[in-house]
Z-matrix of the N, CA and C atoms (Angstrom, degrees):
N
C 1 1.455
C 2 1.533 1 110.39
N 3 1.330 2 115.39 1 -44.02
C 4 1.458 3 119.60 2 -177.42
C 5 1.532 4 110.83 3 -66.37
N 6 1.324 5 117.79 4 -41.14
C 7 1.453 6 122.03 5 179.14
C 8 1.526 7 110.70 6 -65.21
N 9 1.325 8 117.08 7 -41.16
C 10 1.462 9 120.85 8 178.27
C 11 1.533 10 110.75 9 -65.94
N 12 1.314 11 117.20 10 -39.87
C 13 1.461 12 120.47 11 178.69
C 14 1.532 13 110.75 12 -65.81
N 15 1.336 14 117.31 13 -40.68
C 16 1.462 15 120.25 14 178.96
C 17 1.524 16 111.17 15 -65.95
N 18 1.326 17 117.25 16 -41.75
C 19 1.465 18 120.85 17 178.52
C 20 1.525 19 110.67 18 -64.85
N 21 1.331 20 117.26 19 -42.94
C 22 1.462 21 120.94 20 179.19
C 23 1.531 22 110.51 21 -64.02
N 24 1.322 23 117.10 22 -41.37
C 25 1.459 24 120.94 23 178.46
C 26 1.527 25 111.05 24 -62.08
N 27 1.330 26 116.84 25 -42.07
C 28 1.465 27 120.72 26 179.61
C 29 1.523 28 111.08 27 -64.03
N 30 1.326 29 117.19 28 -43.18
C 31 1.464 30 120.65 29 179.99
C 32 1.523 31 110.76 30 -66.67
N 33 1.310 32 116.90 31 -42.47
C 34 1.465 33 120.78 32 -179.80
C 35 1.527 34 110.71 33 -63.80
N 36 1.324 35 118.42 34 -44.10
C 37 1.462 36 120.97 35 179.43
C 38 1.530 37 111.33 36 -64.85
N 39 1.324 38 117.46 37 -39.09
C 40 1.463 39 120.14 38 178.44
C 41 1.528 40 110.82 39 -65.10
N 42 1.310 41 117.37 40 -40.88
C 43 1.469 42 120.66 41 178.84
C 44 1.529 43 111.45 42 -68.05
N 45 1.333 44 117.74 43 -39.28
C 46 1.465 45 120.23 44 177.69
C 47 1.530 46 109.83 45 -62.83
N 48 1.314 47 117.30 46 -41.39
C 49 1.454 48 121.04 47 178.07
C 50 1.527 49 110.53 48 -64.34
N 51 1.307 50 116.94 49 -38.40
C 52 1.465 51 121.34 50 179.37
C 53 1.528 52 111.54 51 -66.25
N 54 1.319 53 116.89 52 -36.59
C 55 1.465 54 121.16 53 -177.24
C 56 1.526 55 111.24 54 -81.24
N 57 1.322 56 117.95 55 -46.38
C 58 1.450 57 122.65 56 -171.85
C 59 1.535 58 112.70 57 -90.28
N 60 1.324 59 118.64 58 -26.68
C 61 1.464 60 122.65 59 -173.35
C 62 1.517 61 113.40 60 -62.90
N 63 1.344 62 116.68 61 155.97
C 64 1.466 63 120.47 62 -179.91
C 65 1.531 64 111.18 63 -70.04
N 66 1.339 65 115.09 64 150.13
C 67 1.463 66 120.76 65 -178.70
C 68 1.523 67 111.00 66 -126.42
N 69 1.270 68 118.08 67 45.16
C 70 1.460 69 121.15 68 179.72
C 71 1.524 70 109.88 69 -93.45
N 72 1.316 71 115.96 70 94.71
C 73 1.454 72 119.58 71 178.54
C 74 1.519 73 109.42 72 -90.79
N 75 1.309 74 115.99 73 128.59
C 76 1.452 75 121.18 74 175.13
C 77 1.524 76 108.27 75 -113.46
N 78 1.317 77 115.99 76 170.42
C 79 1.462 78 119.48 77 179.60
C 80 1.522 79 111.42 78 -61.73
N 81 1.320 80 116.33 79 -35.30
C 82 1.453 81 119.62 80 -178.93
C 83 1.519 82 112.61 81 -72.96
N 84 1.319 83 117.41 82 -31.64
C 85 1.459 84 120.02 83 -179.31
C 86 1.519 85 112.67 84 -74.97
N 87 1.292 86 118.81 85 -26.44
C 88 1.466 87 120.47 86 -177.73
C 89 1.524 88 112.54 87 -93.08
N 90 1.338 89 117.82 88 -2.20
C 91 1.459 90 119.12 89 176.09
C 92 1.519 91 109.59 90 -74.30
N 93 1.326 92 115.59 91 171.61
C 94 1.458 93 120.58 92 -177.26
C 95 1.518 94 111.75 93 -62.43
N 96 1.339 95 116.41 94 -43.80
C 97 1.462 96 121.02 95 -178.66
C 98 1.521 97 109.03 96 -121.62
N 99 1.315 98 116.53 97 134.93
C 100 1.455 99 120.23 98 179.28
C 101 1.522 100 112.28 99 -78.59
N 102 1.329 101 117.42 100 -4.23
C 103 1.456 102 119.58 101 -179.39
C 104 1.520 103 111.91 102 -74.68
N 105 1.318 104 117.55 103 -13.03
C 106 1.445 105 121.01 104 179.99
C 107 1.514 106 113.29 105 94.90
N 108 1.334 107 116.56 106 -7.19
C 109 1.454 108 119.80 107 179.14
C 110 1.530 109 109.83 108 -86.35
N 111 1.295 110 115.89 109 134.49
C 112 1.456 111 120.16 110 177.28
C 113 1.526 112 109.63 111 -76.28
N 114 1.328 113 117.62 112 141.97
C 115 1.464 114 119.30 113 177.83
C 116 1.524 115 110.44 114 -65.62
N 117 1.327 116 116.33 115 134.77
C 118 1.459 117 121.42 116 -175.96
C 119 1.527 118 111.11 117 -94.18
N 120 1.319 119 116.84 118 -43.31
C 121 1.455 120 121.64 119 -177.91
C 122 1.521 121 109.90 120 -125.50
N 123 1.304 122 114.85 121 -179.11
C 124 1.455 123 120.19 122 177.56
C 125 1.535 124 110.00 123 -76.56
N 126 1.300 125 115.88 124 157.28
C 127 1.462 126 120.32 125 179.23
C 128 1.524 127 111.41 126 -79.83
N 129 1.309 128 117.62 127 -7.63
C 130 1.464 129 122.13 128 -177.62
C 131 1.530 130 112.68 129 -94.93
N 132 1.321 131 117.43 130 22.38
C 133 1.450 132 121.47 131 -179.15
C 134 1.522 133 110.31 132 -67.41
N 135 1.315 134 116.35 133 142.04
C 136 1.460 135 121.40 134 -179.37
C 137 1.527 136 109.68 135 -86.29
N 138 1.317 137 115.45 136 138.17
C 139 1.455 138 121.84 137 178.55
C 140 1.521 139 109.11 138 -106.86
N 141 1.306 140 114.67 139 152.64
C 142 1.456 141 119.97 140 176.27
C 143 1.523 142 109.25 141 -71.40
N 144 1.317 143 115.86 142 149.16
C 145 1.458 144 121.20 143 179.22
C 146 1.526 145 110.93 144 -65.38
N 147 1.324 146 117.49 145 -21.98
C 148 1.465 147 120.54 146 -177.52
C 149 1.526 148 112.38 147 -62.26
N 150 1.326 149 117.68 148 -30.10
C 151 1.466 150 119.88 149 176.63
C 152 1.536 151 110.11 150 -63.15
N 153 1.314 152 115.63 151 -42.02
C 154 1.462 153 119.55 152 -179.54
C 155 1.526 154 110.74 153 -71.97
N 156 1.316 155 117.31 154 -35.09
C 157 1.461 156 120.33 155 177.44
C 158 1.528 157 110.79 156 -63.01
N 159 1.320 158 116.43 157 -42.39
C 160 1.459 159 119.56 158 178.01
C 161 1.521 160 110.08 159 -63.74
N 162 1.322 161 117.26 160 -39.94
C 163 1.470 162 120.26 161 178.92
C 164 1.521 163 111.32 162 -63.67
N 165 1.316 164 117.16 163 -43.57
C 166 1.466 165 120.66 164 179.22
C 167 1.523 166 110.62 165 -65.28
N 168 1.325 167 116.88 166 -41.82
C 169 1.465 168 119.55 167 178.58
C 170 1.524 169 111.28 168 -65.40
N 171 1.324 170 116.49 169 -38.35
C 172 1.463 171 119.43 170 177.01
C 173 1.523 172 110.52 171 -61.51
N 174 1.314 173 117.32 172 -44.20
C 175 1.467 174 120.63 173 179.27
C 176 1.519 175 110.39 174 -63.53
N 177 1.332 176 116.55 175 -42.13
C 178 1.461 177 120.33 176 -179.96
C 179 1.520 178 111.48 177 -58.96
N 180 1.326 179 117.10 178 -49.83
C 181 1.456 180 119.14 179 -176.77
C 182 1.523 181 111.98 180 -79.25
N 183 1.305 182 118.09 181 -19.34
C 184 1.457 183 120.84 182 172.74
C 185 1.525 184 110.04 183 -70.84
N 186 1.318 185 116.48 184 -39.46
C 187 1.465 186 120.56 185 177.03
C 188 1.527 187 110.23 186 -65.78
N 189 1.326 188 116.31 187 -33.05
C 190 1.461 189 119.72 188 175.99
C 191 1.520 190 110.55 189 -58.63
N 192 1.312 191 116.72 190 -44.17
C 193 1.463 192 120.41 191 -179.82
C 194 1.525 193 110.46 192 -66.45
N 195 1.313 194 117.05 193 -35.73
C 196 1.467 195 120.45 194 179.28
C 197 1.527 196 110.05 195 -62.19
N 198 1.327 197 117.44 196 -37.54
C 199 1.459 198 120.02 197 178.28
C 200 1.526 199 112.12 198 -80.49
N 201 1.315 200 116.79 199 -26.94
C 202 1.453 201 120.35 200 -176.44
C 203 1.534 202 112.37 201 -74.69
N 204 1.308 203 117.74 202 -33.78
C 205 1.467 204 120.76 203 -176.85
C 206 1.538 205 112.66 204 -64.67
N 207 1.339 206 120.05 205 -51.27
C 208 1.474 207 117.88 206 178.74
C 209 1.529 208 112.46 207 -63.52
N 210 1.319 209 116.18 208 -32.52
C 211 1.465 210 118.92 209 176.98
C 212 1.525 211 110.54 210 -63.25
N 213 1.323 212 117.15 211 -42.33
C 214 1.461 213 120.81 212 -179.52
C 215 1.522 214 111.19 213 -67.11
N 216 1.319 215 116.96 214 -34.36
C 217 1.470 216 120.10 215 -179.65
C 218 1.527 217 110.90 216 -69.00
N 219 1.329 218 117.11 217 -39.62
C 220 1.466 219 120.22 218 -177.31
C 221 1.526 220 112.07 219 -107.04
N 222 1.313 221 117.13 220 31.18
C 223 1.468 222 121.54 221 -175.84
C 224 1.525 223 112.00 222 -60.58
N 225 1.318 224 117.45 223 -44.09
C 226 1.476 225 120.27 224 -176.02
C 227 1.524 226 112.56 225 -67.83
N 228 1.327 227 117.98 226 -34.42
C 229 1.460 228 120.01 227 -179.90
C 230 1.526 229 112.22 228 -74.43
N 231 1.329 230 117.63 229 -25.94
C 232 1.464 231 120.64 230 -176.79
C 233 1.526 232 112.68 231 -76.88
N 234 1.290 233 116.79 232 -29.55
C 235 1.463 234 120.65 233 177.54
C 236 1.518 235 113.03 234 71.80
N 237 1.321 236 115.37 235 -155.43
C 238 1.461 237 121.85 236 -176.32
C 239 1.520 238 111.39 237 -67.20
N 240 1.314 239 117.30 238 -37.98
C 241 1.476 240 120.43 239 -179.95
C 242 1.531 241 110.68 240 -60.86
N 243 1.315 242 117.68 241 -44.41
C 244 1.460 243 121.15 242 178.32
C 245 1.519 244 112.01 243 -64.13
N 246 1.335 245 116.41 244 -35.77
C 247 1.463 246 120.36 245 177.77
C 248 1.524 247 110.87 246 -66.13
N 249 1.309 248 117.49 247 -43.58
C 250 1.467 249 121.49 248 -179.05
C 251 1.520 250 110.45 249 -66.38
N 252 1.316 251 117.40 250 -42.70
C 253 1.468 252 120.71 251 179.55
C 254 1.524 253 110.62 252 -62.75
N 255 1.323 254 117.64 253 -42.44
C 256 1.464 255 119.81 254 179.05
C 257 1.519 256 110.95 255 -69.57
N 258 1.317 257 117.61 256 -33.88
C 259 1.457 258 120.52 257 176.44
C 260 1.528 259 110.51 258 -63.42
N 261 1.326 260 117.97 259 -42.63
C 262 1.471 261 121.67 260 176.89
C 263 1.525 262 109.92 261 -63.72
N 264 1.310 263 117.92 262 -42.25
C 265 1.466 264 121.91 263 178.48
C 266 1.524 265 110.60 264 -60.96
N 267 1.324 266 117.33 265 -46.65
C 268 1.460 267 120.74 266 179.58
C 269 1.530 268 111.08 267 -66.21
N 270 1.333 269 117.49 268 -34.83
C 271 1.458 270 120.26 269 177.92
C 272 1.526 271 111.24 270 -65.51
N 273 1.325 272 117.64 271 -41.82
C 274 1.466 273 121.28 272 177.93
C 275 1.528 274 109.97 273 -62.95
N 276 1.318 275 117.53 274 -41.62
C 277 1.460 276 120.19 275 177.49
C 278 1.526 277 111.45 276 -66.56
N 279 1.324 278 117.43 277 -36.73
C 280 1.457 279 120.53 278 177.85
C 281 1.533 280 110.60 279 -65.49
N 282 1.313 281 117.06 280 -40.18
C 283 1.462 282 120.31 281 177.28
C 284 1.527 283 109.90 282 -62.99
N 285 1.319 284 117.68 283 -41.41
C 286 1.464 285 121.03 284 176.74
C 287 1.516 286 112.07 285 -63.72
N 288 1.308 287 116.63 286 -39.83
C 289 1.461 288 120.99 287 179.25
C 290 1.527 289 111.06 288 -65.36
N 291 1.329 290 116.92 289 -43.39
C 292 1.466 291 120.75 290 178.28
C 293 1.525 292 110.28 291 -64.44
N 294 1.321 293 117.13 292 -39.68
C 295 1.464 294 120.75 293 177.76
C 296 1.530 295 110.93 294 -61.26
N 297 1.313 296 116.91 295 -46.08
C 298 1.467 297 121.35 296 179.66
C 299 1.524 298 110.19 297 -64.84
N 300 1.301 299 116.88 298 -39.47
C 301 1.458 300 121.32 299 179.46
C 302 1.528 301 111.10 300 -63.76
N 303 1.334 302 116.29 301 -44.90
C 304 1.469 303 120.29 302 179.83
C 305 1.522 304 112.47 303 -67.74
N 306 1.318 305 117.43 304 -31.85
C 307 1.457 306 120.82 305 177.41
C 308 1.528 307 111.98 306 -71.68
N 309 1.324 308 117.41 307 -16.18
C 310 1.455 309 121.37 308 178.32
C 311 1.506 310 114.15 309 87.69
N 312 1.316 311 117.62 310 19.24
C 313 1.477 312 119.89 311 -178.11
C 314 1.522 313 111.63 312 -72.78
N 315 1.311 314 118.05 313 -17.23
C 316 1.463 315 120.32 314 -178.96
C 317 1.517 316 112.49 315 -95.69
N 318 1.317 317 118.57 316 -0.73
C 319 1.455 318 122.47 317 -179.36
C 320 1.518 319 110.62 318 -94.37
N 321 1.329 320 116.21 319 134.35
C 322 1.459 321 121.81 320 178.60
C 323 1.530 322 108.50 321 -109.39
N 324 1.297 323 115.68 322 109.58
C 325 1.470 324 120.14 323 -178.82
C 326 1.499 325 111.00 324 -90.56
């Protein structure tokens, strides 16, 4: 019942928008990009894998900071056990960083 109600609500809202919404099409609105810039190349251009590697590495080390901040805030309450666990976590990340560095993923040729 809930799924049917949600689907019906979505269809009804889309139809109301189609009927009531404004229909003022201008030359700029019907172009590929609304920024006013003409497309230079095709959208099917191939990208180097290095862009994705940098993105994955950024996410990896960004997550490290997400875990590091709460640890730093509650450092005194965690005691020696919390220090050892964070040291192991940082060591695993350091090993990953050295591995990526040796593989050459951080070099831009």
